[in-house]
N, C-alpha and C positions, 0 to 999 in steps of 0.2 A: 211247524215249515210254514213257509210263503203260501199264499193263497195259490199262486201259479206262476209259472215261468213263462215270461212271454216267449214267441217264436217270433222268426224272421220270415219264413217261408208263408206268402199270403196263400188264402184258399177260397177258391170262388165258389159262389153260393146261388145257384140258378133261382131265380123268379118262379118258376113253376113246378118246383118240388121242394120236399124238405131238404134239411142238409143230408149231404151223402156220405161223410165220413163219420162214423161213432166215435173216432178216435181224435176229432179235430179240437184243439184247444182253444179257450175262450179268446186269446188274443189274435190268433190266426183268423178267428170268424171276423173280428173287428177290422182287422188288415185288408182282409179280402173285400169287404164291400165299403171301407170307410173313405176311400177316395174322392177326389172332386175338389173344386175350388171353394173357399168361403164365400158367403155373400157380401159380407163388409168387408173392406181392407182393413181396419183395425184388427179383426180376429184373424187374418191372413198374418199381419205383422207380430201378433201376439205368439200364434204358433211358431212362427220363425224364431223369433227370439228364444222363447223357450226351449226350441230344440238345440239351440246353440249351447245352453247351458246344461240342461238334463240329456245326456248324450244316449242315443239308440232306444228312447223311449218315447215316440211319436204316438203311438195308439194311446199310450196310459195317459199323455198330455191331453189328447184330444178330449179323452173320456172325463178327465178332470174339468176341463174347460167348459163340455157338456153340461156338467154338474153346476157350475155357477151361472151359465146361461139358463139352466132350468130353474134356477133360485133355489137351489138344494145346497145341503152340506155334505161335506165330503170325508170320508174315512179311509185313511192308508196304512194297511196294515203289511208288514213285513220284516225282515230281519234289520238290526241296526247297521248302518252303513251304506245302506243302497241309495239314499237320496231322497227321502221322505221329507225330510225338513226344508232342504233344498228346494224341491218343487213347490212347497207351500210359501217360501219366502219368495221364488221367482214368479209366481201367478199375481200376488198381490202387490208387486212392483210394476209390474206390467200392466195391470189394471189400474193403477193409480189409487190404490185403495189405502186408507190408513190401517196399520197393521201391528198386532200385539202378539207377542209370542209368551206362552205359559207352560213352563215345564211343570209337569204334574209329578209328585211324589207322594209318599205314602203317608206324611204326616201334613199333607195341604187340607187346609179347611176351606169348606164353602165362600167364607167371606173374603179367603185369599183372590177369588175370582170375581166374586159379585161387587165386593166393595163393603163397607162398614161406616158408621158414622163414630166421630171423634169429639172431644169437647174443646171448642175454641174458646180459650181463656179470656180473650181480648173482648168478645161478644158475649160471654158468658152463657154459650150456647152450643148445641151440637150441630155439626154440619157434617153433609155426606162425603165422603172420599170415595168417589168411583173405582172399582176394580178395572183390570185388565180388559174385561169382556165388554166395556163401553168402546169399542172400536168397530170399523167394518170389516174386518178378517182378523178371526182369533185363531190363531195355531194353538191348538191344545197339545201340546208335544208330549208323547206317551202317556196318552191320557188313560191307559189300564193299568199305570203304576199307583194311581189314586185308590182311594176305598171308594165303594159304591156310594156312598153318602156324598162325597166330593163331586164324583163323576155326575151325580143327579143334579148339580147346582146349574148344569147347563140347558137341563130339560126345557124350561120355559123360556130361556133365550133363544133355543132352536126352534121351537114350535111358535112363539107369539111374537118374538121380536121384542120382548120386553122383559125385565126381571123384578120380582119383588123383594124387596130387602126390607126389614124392620117393619114390615105391614104397608110399604108405600111402593105403588108400582110405578117403575120407571122406563120410559122408552130407550132403545137401544137406537144408534144411528143406523140410517139406510144408505146403500144395501146392507146386510148383515150376513155374514158367512162364517161358520166354524170349520176349519180343515183341521181334522185331529189325525193324529199319527199314535199308531200302537205298536208295541211287538207282538210276535206270536204268544198264544197264551201258555206254550209249554215252558215259556222262561219265568226264572226264578223272579218272584217279586211283582207279580202281574195279577190283578183282579178281573175278571170276565165283564165286560159290559152287558148290564140287563137287555132283556129283549125291547123294553120299551125306549131306552136310549139309541140301541141299534137301529130301531126303526125312525128315529129321526133322522137319520145318515141317507141322503137320496142314493149315494153310490158307496160301494166298497171296494177299492181297488189295492193291487199289488204291484210294486215295481218290479220284483224280481232282481236276479243278477244282469250285469251288462253282458251283451255278446261280446265275442273276441275282440271285434273291430273298434265298438265304442269303448272297452276297457284298454286297448292300446293307446287310443288316442286321449284318455284320460290319465294315463301314465306319462305319456309326452307333454302334456300341456298343463299337468298339475291340478289341484283341487278347484273344482268349477265355483265353488263358493266364493272364491276371490273376485270373481266378475260381477257378483250380484250389486256391489255399490254401483258399477258404470251402469247398469240397466236404467234406461228411461222408459216411463210409462208411454204405452201406446194409444191408451184412450184415457178419458178423464171419467170420474165417479158420474158425472152426468150424461155421458155416453152408455154407461151400462144399462139402465132402463129402457132406453131405444133397443137396443141389441136384445135384451130379454125380450121384449115385447115382439120383435119379429122373430123372434126363437117359437114364441108360444104361438103364432099366427101360422104356423106352418101347417097344411091341411092334413087330415086323417080322414079317410074316406070310410063310409060305414062298415066295408068289408073289413077292412084294418082294424076296426072297433071289434068286430067279432072274432079276429084273430087274437088279439090282446085277450078278450072273454076267455077263449077256449084255452089259451096257456094258462090263464089263473085258475080256470076251472080243472085243469089237469093236474096243477099243483095240489088242489084240496082232494082230489082223489086217490093220489099217491100213497102209498103206505109206506114210502122212505121217508116222509116228514111227519112230523108231530102234529103240524097244522099247515093249511095250505096260506095263501097270499090273502091279504086283506084289501078292500077297496082302495085304501090309500096307496097300497102297492101298484095297484093296478093305474092309479092316476101318476105315480111317481115312474112308471115304465113308459107311458105314453108322454110324459113331459120332457123325459130323457132323450127318447127317440125322437122326438120333433127338435129338441136341440141339435141331437146328431146329425139329423138330414140337413138342419139349416148350416152345420158346418161345412158339409159337404156341397151346399148350394142349391139343394133341392127344395122346390116349393111344396112337395108333399111327402109325407112318410112312407116309406115301402117296407113290406113284411122283413126285409133284410136289415133295416135299420132297428125294428125291435129286438131281432136275433143278437144284432151287434152290442146291445147294450143289455141284454136281457142278464148275462150270469152276474153284472157287476151291481144291477139295481135289487135284484132278488136273493142272491144267495145267502145274505146276512139276514133275511127274514125269513128263513126257512129252517127251523131247527130239526135236526135229524132226529128219526124216531129211536135210532140206538146209538146210545152213548150219550144224548144230550147237547152235543156242541152243534155249531150253527153249519149249516152246507157249505161246501166248496164250491167255487164257481162251475168246475167239473161235474158236480152233482146237479146243478139247475141246469146245465148245458143238455145233459142227458133227455130231458123233457122236450127239447124242439124236434126231437126225432120222432115224439109220438104224437104231434099236432101237424096237421096238414096245414100247408100254406094256403091262403085264399085265392 
C-alpha cells in the first residue's frame, strides 16, 4: 500500500499544546502549518511552476524542495502511475540541474550505474567511461527492482559525493542529489532497500492518488509530462548553494533543540520499534525543519515545523518491532502526542 493518502482539509496545530487529534494524518499536519511566503522569489517561482505540472500535491512538492534545500536525497514510494517520476523530472528542470534517469532492473550491475574502464585501441590503454551517476540529479527509477548489490552501488555516492571504481576515487558534480522512486514492497519483483541505504535518504514521501478536482483537471488537460519540455529553469546551479546556506542559517532556539532531543529519545524508549533514531536522524530532522521554515519565510524554526516534517524524516528509519518492516508515517506521527511542546 502507499505510505499515506494526502488529505485536503488543513489541521490547525496550536503552539502551546501537543497535537490535538490522534487521527490526524501526516499531510494534514504539514498542510495546517506549512503556509507562508517563501523568502526567495526564485523558490516561489519553483513552487508555482511545479504545482502547475503536479496537480493537487502542494505539500509533497514543498517537502521535496525542502529535502533538496537541506542537501539531502529523496525517496518517493508509491504505486505506479501517480507521478513519482514526473515530480523528479520537474524539480531537476526547474532547478536548472543536469539530470540523468536510471531505470533499475533485476539484471542491472553496479558498473551500469558507476561506469567502467574500456580499452582504447588507438591509445593502447584503458580509459574510464563514466556512468549515469556522474550528474547533478540522478533519478533512480524503481530502485527496489534491482538486487541489493546493485542498490548498494549508490551508498558511497550518496554519503560522500564520490564513487570508487576499480580502486580509484572520483568526485561527483556539485550539487549532487539522488531522487529515487520505488514501488510498494508487496509488488512482485521488488527487493527491500537495506537499512543502511534507507538511512541515506533524508526524506521518504508518498504522493498518493489525486483528489477528485486534480484528477478531473488531469483528464481534461491530458498527461502533464507533455509540459515538461517547455519548463524553463527558475534558478541556476550557482543559485542553489546560496539558497541552501540561507535555509541552513534559520535559527533554532535551545528550547527547540530540547524538543528534538525529546522526540528522538521517545523513539528509543518505544516498544513499537526495534531501535530508535540515531544522532544522524536527529540532525536530518533539524535540517529539514530549517528548510521547511525557510520555505514559509520564517527566520526561526517553530515546534510546528518539526511536527510538519517529522513523519517523512523518521518513518523509514524506524523498523517495527513486529513484522520487520519500516514504520509508516502514521506510526511516527503517534509519537508526537506523547511529547509535550516546549
